[in-house]
Every structure is written in C-alpha cells, then in structure tokens.
C-alpha positions in Angstrom: -1.2 -20.7 12.7 -4.5 -19.0 11.7 -5.5 -18.8 8.1 -8.6 -16.9 7.0 -10.8 -18.4 4.3 -13.3 -16.7 2.0 -14.3 -16.0 -1.5 -14.6 -13.2 -4.0 -17.6 -13.9 -6.3 -17.1 -17.6 -5.8 -13.3 -17.6 -6.1 -12.2 -19.3 -2.9 -9.0 -18.3 -1.2 -6.9 -18.8 1.9 -5.4 -15.5 3.3 -2.3 -15.5 5.5 0.0 -12.9 7.0 3.4 -12.9 5.5 5.1 -12.3 8.8 3.4 -15.3 10.5 4.3 -17.4 7.5 7.9 -16.4 7.6 8.1 -16.8 11.4 7.0 -20.4 10.9 9.5 -20.9 8.0 6.7 -21.8 5.6 6.7 -21.4 1.9 3.6 -20.6 -0.1 3.8 -24.1 -1.7 3.9 -25.7 1.7 0.9 -23.7 2.9 -1.0 -24.7 -0.2 -0.1 -28.3 0.4 -1.5 -28.0 3.9 -4.7 -26.4 2.5 -5.1 -29.1 -0.2 -8.4 -30.4 1.3 -10.0 -26.9 1.5 -11.0 -26.6 -2.2 -9.3 -23.2 -2.6 -8.3 -21.6 -5.9 -5.3 -19.8 -4.5 -3.3 -18.5 -1.5 -3.2 -14.7 -0.7 -0.2 -13.6 1.2 -0.4 -10.1 2.8 2.7 -8.2 3.7 1.7 -4.8 5.0 -0.2 -3.4 2.0 1.5 -5.7 -0.5 -0.7 -8.6 -1.6 0.6 -11.6 -3.5 -1.4 -14.5 -5.0 -0.3 -18.0 -5.6 -2.4 -20.4 -7.7 -3.5 -23.8 -6.4 -0.5 -25.5 -8.1 1.9 -23.1 -6.4 2.6 -20.9 -9.4 2.7 -17.1 -9.1 -0.8 -15.7 -10.1 0.4 -12.2 -10.7 -2.8 -10.2 -10.1 -6.1 -11.4 -8.7 -8.9 -8.9 -8.3 -11.4 -11.3 -6.6 -8.7 -12.1 -4.0 -7.9 -8.4 -3.5 -11.6 -7.7 -2.7 -11.5 -10.5 -0.1 -8.4 -9.0 1.5 -10.3 -5.7 1.6 -13.1 -7.3 3.5 -10.6 -8.9 5.9 -9.1 -5.5 6.7 -12.3 -4.4 8.3 -11.8 -0.9 6.9 -14.1 1.1 4.6 -11.4 2.0 2.1 -7.7 1.5 1.4 -5.0 0.7 -1.0 -3.2 -2.6 -1.8 -0.1 -3.1 -3.9 -0.4 -6.0 -6.2 1.6 -7.1 -9.3 3.5 -3.8 -9.1 0.4 -1.6 -9.1 -1.3 0.5 -6.4 -5.0 -0.4 -6.4 -7.4 1.6 -4.3 -10.6 0.1 -3.0 -13.7 1.1 -1.1 -16.8 -0.5 0.3 -20.0 0.2 -1.7 -23.0 -1.2 0.1 -22.4 -5.0 0.3 -19.7 -4.9 -2.4 -16.1 -3.9 -2.8 -15.2 -1.5 -5.6 -11.7 -1.4 -7.1 -10.2 1.5 -9.1 -7.9 -0.4 -11.4 -4.8 1.5 -12.7 -5.3 0.3 -16.3 -6.1 2.5 -19.3 -6.9 1.4 -22.9 -3.3 1.6 -23.9 -2.3 -1.0 -21.3 -4.2 -3.8 -23.1 -2.6 -5.8 -25.9 -5.1 -7.5 -28.3 -4.5 -10.1 -30.9 -6.6 -12.7 -32.8 -5.3 -16.2 -33.6 -7.0 -19.3 -35.0 -6.5 -22.7 -33.3 -8.2 -25.8 -34.6 -10.5 -23.5 -36.7 -11.6 -21.5 -33.7 -10.9 -17.8 -33.3 -9.1 -17.0 -30.1 -8.9 -13.4 -29.0 -5.9 -12.7 -26.7 -6.0 -9.9 -24.2 -2.8 -9.3 -22.3 -2.4 -6.8 -19.5 -1.4 -8.1 -16.0 -2.3 -11.8 -16.8 -2.6 -13.4 -20.3 -6.1 -14.1 -21.3 -7.8 -16.0 -24.2 -11.4 -15.3 -25.1 -13.5 -17.7 -27.1 -16.9 -16.5 -28.2 -19.9 -18.7 -28.6 -17.9 -21.9 -28.5 -20.0 -25.1 -29.4 -17.5 -27.8 -28.4 -16.3 -29.3 -25.2 -15.0 -26.3 -23.3 -12.7 -28.0 -20.8 -10.8 -29.9 -23.4 -10.2 -26.8 -25.5 -9.2 -24.8 -22.4 -6.6 -27.4 -21.5 -5.3 -27.5 -25.0 -4.7 -23.7 -25.0 -3.1 -23.8 -21.5 -0.6 -26.4 -22.7 0.2 -24.6 -25.9 3.6 -23.3 -25.0 4.2 -21.8 -28.5 1.2 -19.4 -28.4 1.0 -19.1 -24.6 4.5 -19.6 -23.1 3.2 -18.5 -19.6 0.0 -20.6 -20.1 -3.2 -18.6 -20.2 -6.5 -17.9 -18.4 -9.4 -19.0 -20.7 -12.8 -17.3 -20.9 -15.6 -18.8 -22.8 -18.1 -16.1 -23.4 -21.6 -15.9 -24.8 -22.2 -13.0 -27.2 -23.6 -10.7 -28.5 -23.9 -8.3 -25.6 -27.5 -7.8 -24.3 -27.7 -4.8 -22.0 -24.0 -5.0 -21.5 -24.2 -8.6 -20.1 -21.6 -11.2 -20.9 -22.0 -14.8 -19.7 -18.7 -16.4 -19.0 -17.2 -19.8 -18.0 -13.7 -19.6 -16.7 -10.6 -21.9 -16.7 -7.6 -20.4 -14.9 -4.0 -21.4 -15.4 -2.6 -23.3 -12.5 -6.1 -23.9 -11.1 -8.6 -25.3 -13.6 -12.3 -24.3 -13.8 -13.2 -21.6 -11.3 -16.5 -19.9 -10.4 -15.1 -16.5 -11.4 -12.0 -14.5 -12.4 -11.6 -10.8 -11.8 -8.8 -10.3 -14.3 -10.8 -12.4 -16.8 -13.8 -10.1 -16.3 -11.6 -7.1 -17.0 -10.3 -8.8 -20.2 -13.8 -9.4 -21.4 -14.9 -5.9 -20.7 -11.8 -4.4 -22.4 -12.5 -6.6 -25.4 -16.1 -5.4 -25.6 -15.0 -1.7 -25.3 -12.3 -2.3 -27.9 -15.0 -3.7 -30.2 -17.0 -0.5 -29.9 -19.4 -1.3 -27.1 -20.1 1.7 -24.7 -21.4 1.6 -21.2 -21.2 -0.6 -18.1 -20.4 -4.3 -18.6 -21.8 -7.0 -16.3 -19.8 -10.3 -16.4 -22.0 -13.1 -15.2 -20.2 -16.2 -14.0 -21.1 -19.3 -12.0 -20.1 -17.5 -8.8 -22.0 -14.3 -9.4 -21.7 -11.0 -11.3 -18.9 -8.5 -11.6 -19.7 -4.9 -12.7 -17.2 -2.9 -14.8 -17.2 0.6 -16.1 -14.8 3.3 -17.4 -14.0 6.1 -15.0 -13.6 9.7 -16.1 -9.9 9.5 -15.4 -9.7 6.7 -18.0 -9.2 3.9 -15.5 -11.5 1.0 -14.8 -13.9 0.4 -11.9 -14.6 -3.2 -10.9 -17.3 -3.9 -8.3 -18.4 -7.2 -6.9 -19.0 -9.3 -3.8 -16.5 -10.7 -1.3 -16.9 -12.4 2.0 -15.1 -14.2 4.8 -16.4 -17.7 5.5 -14.3 -18.7 8.4 -10.8 -19.5 9.6 -8.7 -22.5 10.3 -5.7 -23.3 12.5 -3.1 -24.6 10.1 -1.4 -27.6 11.6 2.4 -27.3 11.0 4.1 -30.5 10.0 
C-alpha cells in the first residue's frame, strides 16, 4: 500500500487514503507502527475532503495546519477546502507556499495565565491546547515534559511553545514541543496560538513565527479570520509492507 511522505515547514508526515487503509483492515496505530523508522511527527488520513491527524504515539491530534498544507500539495490542485477538526478550511497556492484561511476569530481563543515553578505560563486554547513560555532561561525540554505530564492543569496534555520576545518587526522565534510527539521543527496551531497571544497583547500587523523548520506568516483578514501561509512539500512515497 502506497504512503506519501512530506513535510510542512519541517513537520514530517505520512499521508494515506482512508479507503485504502480500510480495505487493508489497518488502524492508524498499526500504520504508525509500520512507519516507526521514518522519523515522522504524525499520520494524515484523507477521506474525501475530511482530513484527520494522528500523533506519533497514536493519539488524536485534532487539528494540524502544517499537515493540512501538505495534503493540499498532494492534491495537485491550486485551491480547495478540507474539513479538519469539525471546521471547513479553505486553502490556495501562493507562489511556492500554501495559504490557509482559518475559520477562527478573536472570540474563539481562550486565554489564561498560570504560574508553575515560578514561571509564567500563558495558555491559549482553541482547537488544540497550547502553553506559551516567554524568554525561558532554563532547560526547555524538561519543563515542556513537566507541563505535558501535568494532568491537573492540562488534562489533555498540551503543546508547548518557548518563544523569544519582545516582537521585532512582528517576528517571534519559537521552539516547539508537541504533545504525543516531542520536539518538532514547527507547529502550525502553535504558530496561530503565538500570533493570537501577540494580537491579544496589543500588537498589530503581520506575525512571522520562525522555527527550526522555517517561517510561518500570519495575518488578520478583513472578515476577522486568520491567514496562515507557509511552505509544504512532498519528499517521496513508500510501499507499506503489510504484516
């Protein structure tokens, strides 16, 4: 069974057709197990226009905007609409990038601030739960793992973004640790959370989130929704050996 492989801003995914997976009586967890040596962050399952994401540990990833852009590239179309996490998300090719029109407005974001081990943690919840830590001076991986295992504050675990502030020309430098995956080169929903927090704090204008995997560009549209633009590419395909 053929599986496409690619990345969105460094986030690596396998992409498989739901019909082919069902015909082979495979579960997402089994496909991920078969792909365990491919160093992927998640599995994208496409069923018509409905797109689902499963994290590397097999858990449901809810929404994934880097993965959605990869699916757009794989469609070989110039524009379209995918359904993901209960939302219709339109996309279009813009030069070498894929631009998404995200169906979120300011009232869709829930913000809070909590203190853990003397560190301020800003929570931003919309599709996925996110924790933002600004200008952290400690060992980031240890603190990310602490937050992700904190079932009292984060019962569904949490995606953690370490960000360098203040904003310079709208740029935010970010290091990402995703729930169910670990450190990743980028996170599309994390970039949205960082931009939403910046706008909520009073910043105006386009936000550029710079990660190890590249840059994601976010802006507010006239209709109140959010545009997210970034790179995505197919890097190959494999024939999955069924066992």
